[in-house]
C-alpha positions in Angstrom: -4.5 -4.0 2.1 -7.6 -4.4 4.2 -10.9 -2.8 3.4 -10.8 -0.6 6.5 -7.5 1.0 5.6 -9.3 3.6 3.5 -11.3 4.7 6.5 -8.2 5.7 8.3 -6.4 7.7 5.5 -4.5 10.7 6.9 -5.9 12.9 4.3 -9.2 14.9 4.0 -10.5 15.8 0.5 -11.5 19.4 0.0 -14.2 21.0 -2.2 -15.1 18.8 -5.2 -12.1 16.5 -5.1 -12.3 12.8 -5.3 -9.6 10.3 -4.4 -9.7 6.9 -6.2 -7.7 3.7 -6.3 -7.5 2.1 -9.7 -8.6 -1.5 -10.2 -5.7 -2.7 -12.1 -2.1 -1.5 -12.3 -0.7 -0.1 -15.5 0.8 -2.7 -17.7 -0.2 -5.9 -19.3 -3.9 -6.8 -19.4 -6.1 -9.5 -20.9 -8.9 -9.1 -23.5 -12.3 -10.6 -23.0 -11.2 -13.5 -25.1 -8.1 -14.1 -23.0 -5.5 -12.6 -25.3 -2.6 -11.0 -23.5 -2.2 -7.3 -24.5 1.3 -5.9 -23.6 1.7 -2.6 -21.9 3.5 -1.2 -25.0 0.5 -1.9 -27.3 -0.9 1.2 -28.9 -4.6 1.4 -28.1 -7.1 4.2 -28.6 -8.1 6.4 -25.7 -9.2 3.9 -23.1 -11.1 4.8 -19.9 -10.4 3.1 -16.6 -12.4 1.9 -13.6 -11.5 2.9 -10.0 -12.9 2.7 -6.5 -13.7 5.9 -4.7 -11.8 6.0 -1.3 -12.5 9.6 -0.2 -14.6 12.6 -1.3 -14.7 16.3 -0.6 -17.6 18.0 1.1 -18.9 19.5 -2.1 -19.1 16.2 -4.0 -22.7 15.3 -4.8 -22.9 12.4 -7.2 -20.5 9.8 -5.8 -19.9 8.2 -2.4 -17.0 6.3 -0.9 -17.0 2.7 -2.2 -18.5 3.6 -5.6 -16.8 2.3 -8.8 -16.3 5.2 -11.2 -15.1 5.5 -14.8 -12.4 8.1 -15.6 -9.8 9.1 -18.2 -6.4 7.9 -17.0 -4.7 10.6 -19.1 -6.3 13.4 -17.0 -5.1 12.4 -13.6 -2.8 13.5 -10.8 -1.3 10.7 -8.8 -0.5 10.9 -5.1 1.0 8.3 -2.7 -0.4 8.0 0.8 1.2 5.5 3.1 2.9 3.7 0.2 -0.3 3.2 -1.8 -0.8 5.1 -5.1 -4.1 6.9 -5.6 -5.5 9.2 -8.3 -6.8 12.6 -7.3 -9.3 14.4 -9.6 -12.3 16.7 -9.6 -15.8 15.3 -9.5 -16.5 16.7 -13.0 -13.6 14.6 -14.4 -15.5 11.4 -13.7 -17.4 10.0 -16.7 -19.8 7.5 -15.0 -20.7 5.7 -11.8 -21.3 1.9 -11.8 -25.0 1.2 -11.5 -24.9 -1.3 -8.6 -25.8 1.4 -6.0 -28.7 2.7 -8.1 -30.5 -0.5 -9.1 -33.9 -0.8 -7.4 -33.9 2.7 -5.9 -36.2 5.5 -6.7 -33.3 7.7 -7.8 -32.2 5.3 -10.5 -30.7 6.9 -13.5 -31.7 4.2 -15.9 -28.1 3.9 -17.0 -26.4 0.5 -16.6 -22.7 0.1 -17.1 
């Protein structure tokens, strides 16, 4: 999918809603050391990273294109044009990656 596909989504977010696309699909993943972890492995509550593709008019802390951290257990999935997205409220986001904030006057001082 091209980068500009998100700009043409036939959906408009309302209020404090955020639409994100997860970085990795559910299933197998690799640890930092290269060990393959199967999808059936029991792990503790694990947060996931996603890219913001659309925001409602009342969203104040994230912008389209930001990478955000969220709890995958508290999510509502929606399919738009054959692509799966996650819909959530802004308050359900745990963090925003610091790339946008580095070197600006509104820096939070938090680095993820």
